N, C-alpha and C positions, 0 to 999 in steps of 0.2 A: 504494500500500500504506500502510496506517495502522499504528500502533504495535501494536495488538492482533494483526493478522495476522503482523507481523514476529516478535512474541514467540511466537506459536503455531507458526510455522515453525521457529524456533530450538529450541523445546521438543521438537517432533517429531523434529528431527534429533539432538538430544541423547539422546532416548530410544532412537532407533534406533542410535546410536553412529556416525553418519556425519558429524557436524559436524566440520569440519576444525579448528576452534579448540579444541574440547573433546576431541578424540580423543587418547589417549595411546598411546605405543608399547607393544605387547603383548609379553610375554616370548616368545611363539611366533614373533614376527617376528625377534627376535634369534637364536633358535635356528635358524631357517631360513637365516639368513645365515651362521651358523657351521658349518653342516653340511659334512661331508667331501665333497670332489669325487670323482667316479668316476675310478679309476685308468685310465690309457690301456692298451689291450691291446697287448702286445709280441708281435709276430709274428716267429717264427724262420724263417730260410731253410732250405729242405730241402737236404740235401747230395746231391751226385750219387752214384749207386750206385758202389761200389768195383769197379774193373775186375779182371780176372784178372792174376796174376803168372806170368810164364814165365821159366825159367832157360835161358840158352844159354851160349856160350863167353865172352861178355862179362860175365856175371853175371846176377843175377835183377833183373827190372824189370817195371813195369806195361805191359801191352799195350793198344793202342787198342780202343775198343768194337767196331769192325768186324772185329777179328781173333779167332780161336779157336785153342785148343790141341787138336790132334787126335791126340796120342800122344807117345811118346818117340822120339827119333832113334836110328837104328841105325848101327853101323859097318859096314865092308865084310864082315865075317864074320856079320852079323845079330845081333850082341850089342848090348844097349841101352847107350847112352852116358850116360844120366842127364840128358840135355838134352831140353827140350821142343821138339816140332815145332809151329810156329805158321804158320797161313795166314790171309791177310787177303782180304776180298772186293774 
């Protein structure tokens, strides 16, 4: 390569803006670096469905998922006692 071809290549690179020695940082480059990062997605846990609450002689408490309330308990005379009758599978 002679000096004319070197100057011609340097001029062509300068015109195109790809000459590493002549290229200056553009304001758009700094803006791209300062851009906000995407926030991470926070996933919440799903809560288990609330079970039923049954009241018996010991008080009211949550019953297991495989148990059901099928009515109120009756005393010997057939009168309701106000307590829940619970059966489990």
